[in-house]
GUSE-367384 format. One line per 5 residues: number of its first residue (from 1); their letters; for each residue x, y, z of N, C-alpha, C. Coordinates in steps of 0.05 Angstrom, whole numbers. Last residue first. Example, Ala and Ser with C-alpha at 12.3 -4.5 7.8 and 13.67 -1.06 7.14 Angstrom:
<zases>
2 = SA = 257:-45:142:273:-21:143:258:1:157; 264:-114:156:246:-90:156:264:-66:156
</zases>
This chain:
<zases>
178 = XXXXX = 110:22:100:95:38:84:68:46:93; 133:-23:130:135:6:140:120:29:123; 130:-64:100:112:-64:123:109:-36:135; 171:-55:63:143:-56:54:122:-51:79; 214:-60:99:210:-37:85:179:-36:74
173 = XXXXX = 209:-115:116:209:-94:129:201:-68:117; 215:-141:61:191:-141:76:187:-120:97; 267:-125:41:241:-119:24:221:-116:46; 302:-142:87:305:-116:75:277:-107:61; 291:-192:106:305:-176:123:310:-144:112
168 = XXXXX = 265:-225:68:258:-225:95:270:-198:113; 294:-211:19:267:-208:24:258:-205:51; 351:-224:30:339:-198:18:311:-192:21; 345:-277:47:357:-255:65:346:-225:57; 330:-305:-2:310:-299:26:318:-282:45
163 = XXXXX = 373:-293:-31:349:-284:-40:329:-281:-15; 417:-320:-2:414:-286:-5:392:-276:-14; 396:-368:-5:400:-358:18:400:-329:18; 398:-378:-64:373:-377:-48:376:-365:-20; 453:-373:-69:436:-355:-83:409:-356:-66
158 = XXXXX = 470:-425:-41:478:-392:-31:461:-374:-45; 439:-462:-70:435:-458:-39:445:-425:-34; 466:-456:-118:437:-453:-116:432:-445:-87; 513:-474:-106:511:-445:-116:482:-439:-114; 504:-523:-92:517:-508:-73:515:-479:-80
153 = XXXXX = 486:-544:-142:469:-545:-114:480:-528:-95; 532:-541:-173:508:-523:-182:490:-522:-153; 562:-578:-151:574:-549:-149:550:-533:-158; 532:-625:-156:543:-613:-131:546:-586:-130; 530:-627:-211:507:-623:-200:509:-613:-168
148 = XXXXX = 585:-632:-227:572:-610:-236:544:-604:-220; 594:-683:-206:607:-657:-198:595:-635:-205; 554:-713:-232:556:-714:-205:570:-688:-196; 578:-708:-285:552:-697:-278:546:-695:-250; 628:-730:-279:625:-702:-287:597:-693:-278
143 = XXXXX = 627:-774:-223:627:-768:-252:623:-740:-256; 668:-789:-166:644:-778:-179:648:-772:-208; 717:-798:-141:712:-815:-161:684:-810:-179; 693:-778:-78:714:-786:-94:704:-803:-118; 639:-735:-77:651:-758:-70:675:-765:-87
138 = XXXXX = 637:-668:-57:639:-685:-81:653:-713:-74; 598:-638:-16:622:-649:-15:625:-671:-39; 553:-611:5:560:-612:-24:588:-623:-29; 545:-627:61:554:-597:46:564:-595:21; 531:-678:52:555:-672:66:561:-643:59
133 = XXXXX = 484:-688:24:507:-683:6:533:-679:20; 448:-688:62:449:-714:46:476:-711:30; 452:-641:89:458:-665:104:464:-687:83; 439:-603:47:466:-601:58:472:-630:72; 385:-619:41:401:-623:22:434:-623:31
128 = XXXXX = 363:-603:93:362:-632:83:383:-636:62; 372:-546:86:385:-564:105:389:-590:99; 335:-535:42:360:-532:38:380:-549:60; 287:-550:75:296:-568:52:327:-563:45; 290:-507:108:288:-532:117:299:-553:95
123 = XXXXX = 285:-465:70:307:-468:86:311:-491:99; 235:-474:51:255:-475:32:283:-477:50; 207:-457:98:203:-487:87:226:-494:69; 217:-405:104:224:-426:124:225:-456:113; 189:-389:60:218:-385:59:231:-405:80
118 = XXXXX = 139:-396:73:148:-413:52:180:-413:51; 135:-356:114:131:-386:120:144:-405:100; 141:-312:84:162:-319:106:162:-353:108; 96:-314:52:123:-319:37:143:-324:58; 56:-306:93:58:-331:80:85:-335:66
113 = XXXXX = 72:-253:109:76:-275:127:71:-301:112; 59:-226:62:88:-226:71:92:-249:92; 2:-230:61:24:-244:40:51:-248:48; -3:-199:109:-15:-226:106:3:-239:87; 18:-145:105:31:-165:122:21:-194:120
108 = XXXXX = -16:-119:78:6:-131:64:19:-148:80; -88:-135:94:-64:-121:97:-39:-134:86; -123:-170:46:-124:-149:67:-100:-133:70; -122:-198:-2:-106:-210:21:-108:-194:45; -142:-181:-49:-161:-197:-35:-147:-206:-9
103 = XXXXX = -124:-113:-59:-118:-138:-59:-138:-155:-44; -119:-55:-68:-144:-67:-65:-141:-96:-68; -77:-5:-46:-78:-33:-57:-107:-47:-48; -66:62:-62:-80:42:-45:-83:14:-62; -2:91:-76:-26:81:-82:-39:64:-64
98 = XXXXX = 48:106:-63:29:117:-50:-1:111:-61; 88:71:-84:83:99:-98:56:110:-89; 91:32:-51:110:48:-51:109:74:-69; 41:4:-66:43:19:-38:66:39:-37; 59:-12:-113:35:3:-114:35:19:-85
93 = XXXXX = 95:-51:-98:102:-30:-116:81:-8:-115; 68:-84:-67:90:-71:-57:94:-45:-74; 34:-107:-106:20:-94:-85:44:-77:-72; 72:-131:-142:55:-109:-153:43:-95:-128; 90:-172:-100:110:-153:-112:91:-128:-125
88 = XXXXX = 45:-204:-89:57:-191:-69:70:-164:-80; 24:-220:-141:10:-211:-122:24:-197:-101; 65:-239:-181:39:-232:-188:21:-219:-169; 112:-250:-154:109:-234:-180:82:-223:-185; 95:-284:-111:108:-260:-107:106:-238:-133
83 = XXXXX = 75:-326:-139:59:-313:-120:66:-285:-114; 116:-341:-170:91:-332:-184:75:-314:-164; 150:-363:-132:160:-338:-148:133:-329:-163; 116:-406:-114:125:-383:-95:132:-357:-110; 114:-440:-154:90:-426:-146:97:-403:-125
78 = XXXXX = 173:-454:-151:165:-441:-172:134:-432:-169; 183:-475:-97:196:-451:-108:181:-439:-133; 163:-528:-93:153:-504:-75:163:-478:-87; 189:-556:-133:160:-555:-131:148:-537:-116; 242:-548:-115:233:-535:-139:202:-533:-139
73 = XXXXX = 237:-582:-71:249:-552:-68:236:-539:-94; 228:-630:-90:209:-617:-72:214:-587:-70; 271:-639:-121:244:-641:-134:226:-624:-117; 309:-646:-82:312:-621:-102:283:-617:-113; 289:-690:-53:291:-665:-41:293:-640:-60
68 = XXXXX = 292:-730:-92:267:-723:-82:268:-697:-67; 348:-729:-101:332:-724:-123:306:-714:-113; 365:-747:-49:374:-722:-60:354:-712:-82; 339:-801:-47:333:-777:-29:343:-748:-35; 373:-823:-92:343:-820:-93:335:-798:-71
63 = XXXXX = 428:-821:-73:417:-804:-95:388:-802:-101; 445:-847:-29:437:-820:-26:423:-807:-51; 459:-900:-45:430:-893:-32:424:-867:-26; 485:-923:-99:487:-900:-84:463:-890:-67; 469:-957:-135:495:-964:-119:503:-943:-99
58 = XXXXX = 425:-943:-162:430:-971:-151:452:-977:-132; 436:-892:-179:419:-896:-155:421:-925:-145; 468:-881:-222:482:-887:-197:462:-891:-173; 444:-869:-272:468:-877:-274:476:-891:-244; 389:-851:-257:394:-872:-277:420:-885:-277
53 = XXXXX = 406:-809:-225:384:-832:-213:391:-854:-235; 434:-774:-255:453:-786:-232:432:-812:-223; 398:-756:-293:421:-772:-300:434:-789:-282; 363:-731:-255:353:-752:-272:378:-770:-285; 401:-689:-238:390:-711:-222:381:-736:-236
48 = XXXXX = 407:-659:-286:431:-673:-272:424:-697:-254; 356:-641:-292:368:-656:-312:393:-671:-299; 347:-612:-249:329:-632:-249:344:-654:-273; 386:-571:-254:388:-591:-230:372:-614:-237; 362:-546:-301:390:-560:-300:396:-579:-279
43 = XXXXX = 317:-524:-280:316:-546:-301:342:-561:-303; 339:-487:-244:323:-510:-233:320:-532:-256; 364:-444:-267:381:-465:-256:365:-489:-250; 326:-405:-285:347:-416:-305:360:-441:-292; 297:-395:-238:280:-405:-266:303:-419:-287
38 = XXXXX = 335:-375:-206:322:-402:-199:309:-414:-223; 352:-330:-234:371:-353:-232:355:-379:-221; 303:-301:-233:315:-310:-257:334:-331:-255; 304:-288:-180:281:-302:-192:288:-319:-217; 352:-258:-172:347:-285:-159:323:-302:-172
33 = XXXXX = 352:-216:-217:376:-232:-206:367:-258:-192; 301:-197:-226:319:-200:-247:342:-217:-242; 277:-195:-171:264:-210:-194:287:-217:-216; 314:-162:-143:307:-192:-137:296:-209:-152; 316:-116:-174:338:-130:-172:334:-160:-159
28 = XXXXX = 258:-98:-163:271:-108:-193:296:-125:-191; 263:-91:-107:244:-109:-122:255:-122:-150; 298:-49:-110:304:-76:-96:287:-97:-109; 268:-10:-139:297:-22:-149:306:-46:-134; 228:-1:-104:222:-15:-131:247:-22:-141
23 = XXXXX = 259:19:-56:240:-6:-57:238:-19:-83; 321:43:-72:292:49:-67:280:21:-73; 381:16:-38:366:20:-60:335:28:-53; 407:6:6:406:35:4:389:38:-24; 416:-50:8:397:-36:26:391:-6:22
18 = XXXXX = 453:-58:-31:427:-65:-37:407:-51:-16; 499:-43:-3:493:-27:-29:460:-32:-34; 498:-82:35:495:-55:46:490:-38:20; 505:-127:4:478:-126:19:476:-93:25; 555:-120:-14:537:-119:-33:508:-113:-19
13 = XXXXX = 582:-124:35:586:-100:20:563:-96:4; 573:-179:46:562:-157:62:563:-129:50; 598:-202:4:571:-207:4:560:-184:23; 651:-192:20:640:-178:-7:613:-180:-8; 656:-217:70:656:-187:67:644:-174:42
8 = XXXXX = 599:-268:70:628:-259:64:629:-228:66; 552:-280:120:561:-273:92:592:-265:91; 549:-282:175:558:-306:164:567:-300:132; 524:-234:191:551:-235:198:564:-263:186; 470:-244:167:490:-225:155:519:-228:163
3 = XXX = 462:-316:167:455:-290:177:476:-270:169; 434:-365:128:458:-347:132:450:-321:146; 393:-414:152:396:-395:134:421:-379:149
</zases>
């Protein structure tokens, strides 16, 4: 995962602005920006990879492992988003408004720990994707679908890293401090 010093100056400035947001506004930003991006982009990635498997898997050994990795990442992310949106985020909203949370999870740190563990798993899959794709380096002679897929994967990777950073390093510490 990217550490703050590895983000661009523009990203660091954006992070600084986000860090100043009230907790509920930060939650809203994460859902409206990063959760929406995953939901919008995941089906596109799956479509690109299905096309690539059909067109290139017989001639390019990296295509099937790439497809499996993306499928695994998406399969992990979709229920992760639901757990955040239906369990953790409502609990954080309630705590931030001074309300008692009567969740089945005990202390708010318990679901946060689970989410951090899932973030670590996603980070490991992103690393596998970077390895398989040589950091999303588009091979010479790649078709338009392949080019679009790698470009989209690189953007997806960057967005997910920002998303995880916001949650692990801003949202979760603030929630634990409530």
